C-alpha positions as CSV (number, residue, x, y, z in Angstrom):
1,M,107.4,108.2,103.6
2,A,110.1,106.1,105.0
3,R,109.9,103.9,108.1
4,R,112.3,103.9,111.0
5,A,113.9,100.6,111.8
6,L,112.5,99.0,115.0
7,K,113.9,96.0,116.8
8,T,111.9,93.0,118.1
9,T,112.8,90.4,120.8
10,A,112.3,87.5,118.4
11,A,115.4,85.4,118.4
12,T,116.0,85.4,114.6
13,L,114.1,88.4,113.5
14,T,114.4,92.2,113.7
15,A,111.4,94.5,113.5
16,T,109.8,96.3,110.6
17,A,109.7,100.1,110.4
18,A,107.6,103.1,109.3
19,L,107.0,105.7,106.7
20,L,108.7,109.1,106.8
21,L,106.9,112.2,105.8
22,T,107.1,115.6,107.6
23,A,103.9,114.8,109.5
24,C,105.3,111.4,110.6
25,G,108.1,112.9,112.5
26,G,110.8,110.8,110.8
27,G,114.5,111.5,110.9
28,G,116.5,113.5,108.4
29,D,118.5,112.3,105.4
30,D,121.1,110.6,107.6
31,S,118.5,108.7,109.6
32,S,117.6,105.1,109.2
33,D,114.1,104.4,108.0
34,D,111.9,101.5,106.9
35,I,108.9,101.4,104.6
36,K,106.3,99.3,103.0
37,G,105.2,99.3,99.4
38,A,102.4,98.5,97.0
39,D,100.3,97.7,93.9
40,A,102.1,96.3,90.9
41,G,100.2,98.3,88.3
42,S,100.2,101.9,87.4
43,S,96.4,102.1,87.0
44,P,95.0,105.1,88.8
45,S,91.8,103.3,89.8
46,A,91.4,101.1,92.9
47,S,92.0,97.5,92.1
48,P,92.8,94.2,93.8
49,S,96.3,92.7,93.5
50,A,97.2,92.0,89.9
51,S,98.9,88.7,90.6
52,T,97.5,85.7,92.4
53,P,100.4,83.6,93.9
54,S,99.8,79.9,94.5
55,G,99.2,78.4,98.0
56,P,96.7,79.7,100.6
57,K,94.1,82.4,99.6
58,R,95.7,85.8,99.9
59,P,93.7,88.7,101.2
60,E,92.3,91.1,98.6
61,I,93.9,94.5,98.9
62,T,92.7,97.6,97.1
63,L,94.2,101.1,96.9
64,P,92.3,104.3,95.8
65,S,93.3,106.3,92.8
66,S,94.5,109.1,95.2
67,F,97.5,107.0,96.1
68,Q,99.3,105.4,93.2
69,L,101.7,102.8,94.5
70,T,103.6,101.3,91.5
71,F,106.2,98.6,91.1
72,E,108.8,98.9,88.4
73,N,110.5,95.8,87.0
74,W,109.1,93.8,89.9
75,T,109.7,90.5,88.1
76,S,112.1,87.6,88.1
77,S,112.6,84.6,85.7
78,N,113.2,82.5,88.8
79,P,109.8,81.3,90.1
80,V,110.9,81.2,93.7
81,E,112.3,84.7,93.6
82,Q,109.0,85.8,91.9
83,A,107.1,84.3,94.8
84,V,109.1,86.3,97.2
85,L,108.5,89.5,95.2
86,N,104.8,88.8,95.0
87,D,104.3,88.5,98.7
88,A,106.7,91.4,99.6
89,K,104.7,93.6,97.2
90,E,101.5,92.7,98.9
91,E,102.9,93.3,102.3
92,I,103.8,96.8,101.2
93,R,100.4,97.4,99.7
94,A,98.7,96.1,102.8
95,G,100.5,98.6,105.0
96,Y,99.5,101.6,102.9
97,A,95.9,100.3,102.5
98,A,95.7,100.0,106.3
99,I,96.7,103.7,106.7
100,I,94.2,104.9,104.1
101,E,91.4,102.7,105.6
102,N,92.3,103.8,109.1
103,A,92.7,100.2,110.1
104,P,95.7,99.6,112.4
105,D,94.6,96.0,113.1
106,S,94.5,95.1,109.4
107,E,94.2,91.4,108.8
108,A,96.0,91.7,105.5
109,V,99.0,93.2,107.3
110,A,99.0,90.4,109.8
111,F,98.9,87.9,106.9
112,Y,102.1,89.2,105.4
113,D,104.0,89.9,108.6
114,T,105.7,87.5,111.0
115,E,104.3,87.4,114.6
116,G,107.4,89.2,115.9
117,V,106.9,92.1,113.5
118,R,103.2,92.7,113.6
119,G,103.2,95.0,116.6
120,Q,105.8,97.2,115.1
121,T,103.9,97.5,111.9
122,K,100.8,98.4,113.8
123,Q,102.8,101.2,115.5
124,W,103.8,102.5,112.1
125,I,100.3,102.5,110.9
126,K,99.1,104.3,114.0
127,S,101.7,106.9,113.6
128,Y,99.4,108.1,110.8
129,T,96.0,107.1,112.0
130,D,96.4,108.5,115.5
131,K,97.1,111.9,113.8
132,N,94.1,111.6,111.4
133,L,96.5,111.3,108.5
134,S,96.2,109.3,105.3
135,V,98.6,109.1,102.3
136,I,98.1,110.5,98.8
137,G,100.2,111.1,95.7
138,K,102.6,108.7,93.9
139,L,105.1,106.3,95.3
140,P,107.2,104.3,92.8
141,V,108.9,101.2,94.1
142,F,111.8,100.1,91.9
143,S,115.2,98.3,91.5
144,P,114.3,95.1,93.4
145,K,117.1,92.7,94.1
146,V,116.1,89.4,95.7
147,K,118.2,86.5,97.0
148,V,116.8,83.2,98.4
149,A,118.6,81.2,101.0
150,K,119.8,77.7,100.1
151,T,117.4,76.3,102.6
152,G,114.5,77.8,100.7
153,K,113.0,79.1,103.9
154,G,114.5,82.6,104.0
155,A,115.2,85.4,101.6
156,S,116.6,88.9,101.4
157,L,115.2,91.7,99.3
158,S,116.3,95.3,98.6
159,Y,114.4,98.0,96.7
160,C,114.2,101.7,96.3
161,T,111.3,104.2,96.6
162,D,111.0,107.7,95.3
163,E,109.0,109.9,97.7
164,S,109.1,113.0,95.5
165,E,105.3,113.0,95.0
166,A,104.2,111.1,98.1
167,K,102.3,113.2,100.7
168,T,100.1,113.0,103.8
169,K,96.6,114.4,104.0
170,N,94.8,115.2,107.2
171,R,91.4,113.6,107.3
172,K,89.8,116.4,109.2
173,T,91.4,119.5,107.8
174,S,92.4,118.2,104.4
175,K,95.9,119.8,104.9
176,V,98.5,118.2,102.6
177,E,102.1,117.9,103.5
178,G,105.2,116.3,101.9
179,N,108.8,115.8,103.1
180,P,110.6,118.9,104.3
181,A,112.5,121.0,101.7
182,G,115.9,119.6,101.0
183,T,115.0,116.0,102.0
184,N,116.5,113.4,99.7
185,P,113.4,111.6,98.2
186,Y,115.1,108.3,97.6
187,V,115.0,105.6,100.2
188,L,116.8,102.2,100.0
189,Y,115.1,99.3,101.8
190,S,116.6,96.1,102.9
191,V,114.1,93.4,103.9
192,S,114.4,89.9,105.3
193,L,111.6,87.4,104.7
194,A,110.7,84.0,106.1
195,K,108.5,81.4,104.4
196,N,105.8,80.1,106.8
197,E,104.2,76.6,106.8
198,Q,101.5,77.7,104.4
199,G,104.1,78.9,101.9
200,V,103.6,82.6,102.4
201,W,106.8,84.8,102.4
202,Q,106.3,87.0,105.4
203,N,108.1,90.2,106.3
204,A,110.6,89.5,109.1
205,S,112.6,92.7,109.2
206,V,113.0,96.0,107.4
207,H,115.8,98.6,107.4
208,S,116.0,101.7,105.3
209,E,118.6,104.3,104.4
210,R,117.6,107.6,102.9
211,G,119.7,108.8,100.0
212,A,121.3,105.4,99.4
213,C,119.8,105.0,95.9
214,S,118.7,107.0,93.0
215,R,117.1,106.8,89.5
């Protein structure tokens, strides 16, 4: 379910990317992909975000029990780093929720993406919704590493996902598909984030590399 890196024309930003499953038409193991990720808990039931960061009111995002997006060790003792992790997690959750809800114009996604990236994220979502696809299964997000710039206005984040049990499901036919046989299920993501005037850490760029991490 990895996302391909896309470039934007914004001066200081690059674009976000998209999930890779067989049905998404993503590249092979040697391709560069980008992804979004999800809910901090492992509860199988639909629930809003477990954490409530300070600042402006965040959108409420829920995911169904059919898609278990979990975050492992998604914590930091540094409060600024934790704020970055909180918003990055919600941006990932928002993207998958938009696919499941068939909502390419999701306001939650717009909330967590910079203006220069929103169009690319919409393309990623539509790569599913235009084909009547949703996502099901399990997608663990783990090994986060975050670094905040000295200015306090930018940050970098890397994390891994395990797509072994993540699949797409056709809304009309109910056909379920996963990655092609032999595809490395592990994807490393490198993300840059920018803090807006309201104090929200927004997704500014995403790059991914399949097979660059493991359990």
